[in-house]
N, C-alpha and C positions, 0 to 999 in steps of 0.2 A: 798511976800519973805516966808512966810511960807512954800508957796509950792515947793521954791526952797530950803529952808533948809531940809525937810522932803524929797525932793527927792535927796539931797545932801547927806543927812545920809544913806537912802536906799543905794545908790549908795556905799556908804562906807562899809556899813554891807554885801551888796553882793560882794563887792570884797575881804574883809576880809573872808568871808564864801570860796570863790573860792579858796584864798591861802591857808588857810585851809585844804581844802580838797587836793589839790595839793601836801601839804605837807605830809600829812597822805597817801596819797595813795602813794606817792614816796618813804615814809620811810619805806611800806609793802615792796615793790618790790627791794630796793636798799640793796646791800650786797657790805662786802670789804672781802678781802683773801690775804693772803701771798703765795708766791710761795716759793718751798722748794726743797732742793735736799734730796736723802736718799741713804742709801745701806743696804743689810742684806746678811744672808747666809742660806744656807739649805743642803741637803745632800740626797743622794741615795744610793741604795746598790744594789750589783749584788750577784746573789745565786752562787751555788757551785753544783757539782754534784759527783756521787758517781760510781766506778768503774764499767763496763759493766763486764759480763760474756761472755766466747766466748765457744759456744757448738760444739762439734763433732758431725756430724750427720750422718757421714758415718760410716759402721762397717767395721772394719779391721780384717779378720781373715786368718788363715791360711799360715802365713808368713813361708816361706821356702826356702832352697836353690835351686836356679835356677827359681823361680817362679816370675812372672811378680810383677812389682811393683803395689801399690794400693794406689788410690787418697784419699786425705783427703781434706774434705768440711764440712761446717757447717754453723750455724747462731749465732745470739746474744741474750743475753738478756738485755735489758736495763731499768731498773728499776728508770731511771729518770722522771722528769714530762716532757721533751722534747726531742728532737732528740740530738745526740752525733754525731762527726765527727770520724770516724777512717780512717786511712790512710792506714795503713796495719796491718795485722797479721803476727806472729811469731810463728814457733813451734819448739820445739826442743824435745831431748830425755830425758825425767826424770830417774825415778826409774825402773829398771827391777825387777820382782817377779815373784816367781814360777820357774825359772828354776835353773840350777845348778850354783855351785860357781864361773866357769869361763865365763858364758853368761854376756856380758857387752854390753854397750852403741855402741861400735866399730860393733858389730855383726849387727846391723841394718844402714841403710841409708835412711837419708831423702832428699829429691831434691825438690829446690825452698822453701826452708823452710821460706823465707819471702814472703808473696802474698800479693800483692796490692789491697787495697778495695777501698780507694778514695772515701768513699760516706758518707752520713747522714744516721745514724741509727735510726729509730724513736723509742718511747718509746712501750716497749711492750717485750713477751716471743717469741722467735722463729722467729725475725726478721731480715731483711738483711741477707748478706750473703758472704760468703768468699769460697774459693776453689783456686787451682793450685799447692797444694805441694803433694809430694807422697811418701811412707814410702816403701822400700822393706828390706829383709833380705839380708845382705851383706854376698856372698857366698865368704868367704876366702880360697882361694886354699890351697889344702894340709892341710886343719885343721879340725878336729875334732869338729863340732858343737853341738854336742848330748846335751851340759849343754843347749842349748838354746830350747830344746824340752818344751812344755806347759809353756813357758815364757810369762809373760805379760808386755807388754812394756809401760809404762806410757809417754806418752806425755803432752808438757809444752805448752800451747798456752799465747801469750801476744799480745798486740796491741799496737799501739801509733796512 
């Protein structure tokens, strides 16, 4: 019987050791968790841009009664960090200097004063292009237009 008791005791110790090992091993790998929902907020900002400069590259000289109209064309200076879209360029007569007191805007004619561009203008100086308008001296029949001799016609450009 001794053998039986000692053998039964060994079996119990062995079984207790196996159970302990399983419990300890299982406890190391087991975990529990809760599921949850949540929400949050964030933000993003957009940049802005600065106006471009419209450059006239054609040199218009010698406007006079009876002479042909001269083409206006040019480029842009875009100091923004990226391209900007230009739909059109518009030109109009601004101030007139250097002539006599009766020389006025009606002594000049701009044709096609709004020019379609419809293009992206890259960042840089002297980039992109526009053209199509003309300027001429308005030969007013029967009028002395001597006051427009040596006049400088200021042209005003805008874009959108």
